[in-house]
C-alpha positions in Angstrom: 0.0 0.0 0.0 2.7 2.6 0.7 4.1 2.0 -2.8 0.8 3.1 -4.3 0.7 6.2 -2.1 4.2 7.1 -3.3 3.2 6.7 -6.9 0.2 8.9 -6.3 2.3 11.6 -4.7 4.8 11.4 -7.6 1.9 11.7 -10.1 0.4 14.8 -8.3 3.9 16.4 -8.1 4.3 15.8 -11.8 1.0 17.4 -12.6 1.8 20.4 -10.5 5.2 20.8 -12.2 3.5 20.5 -15.6 0.7 23.0 -15.0 2.3 25.6 -12.8 4.1 27.3 -15.6 0.9 27.4 -17.6 -0.8 29.3 -14.8 2.1 31.6 -14.3 2.2 32.4 -18.1 -1.5 33.0 -18.0 -1.2 35.5 -15.1 1.8 37.2 -16.7 0.1 37.6 -20.0 -3.1 38.9 -18.3 -1.1 41.5 -16.4 0.8 42.6 -19.5 -2.4 42.8 -21.6 -4.0 44.8 -18.8 -1.1 47.2 -18.6 -1.0 47.6 -22.4 2.5 46.3 -22.8 1.5 43.4 -25.1 -1.5 42.4 -27.2 -2.2 38.7 -27.4 -2.6 39.0 -31.2 1.0 40.0 -31.4 2.2 36.7 -30.0 2.5 33.6 -32.2 1.9 30.1 -31.1 5.6 29.4 -31.3 6.4 32.2 -28.9 3.8 30.9 -26.4 5.3 27.4 -26.6 8.8 28.9 -26.2 7.6 30.8 -23.0 6.1 27.6 -21.7 9.2 25.5 -22.2 11.5 28.2 -20.6 9.2 28.4 -17.6 8.9 24.6 -17.3 12.7 24.3 -17.2 13.0 27.2 -14.7 10.3 25.8 -12.4 11.8 22.3 -12.7 15.2 23.5 -11.7 13.8 25.5 -8.8 11.8 22.6 -7.5 14.8 20.3 -7.8 17.0 22.8 -6.0 14.4 23.0 -3.2 14.2 19.2 -3.0 18.0 19.0 -2.6 17.9 21.7 0.0 15.1 20.0 2.0 16.9 16.7 1.7 20.2 18.1 3.0 18.5 19.9 6.0 16.3 17.0 6.7 19.2 14.6 6.9 21.2 17.1 9.1 18.2 17.4 11.5 18.3 13.7 12.2 
């Protein structure tokens, strides 16, 4: 049973990692459109995909760094 729980947690973390950049891009584009800095008609689909990939890599690196930091401090606390 614990193995299934670990797989479920891994699946949820993967979904969060996958969709968090999409939400962040949505909020960013909404703010830029509201402030008048960019019009959504000016952005091509390729530019939106590029933004998504860049943010996915950045969030993935940040989450991995936080994982390593938590692992190090968790081990030192024991």
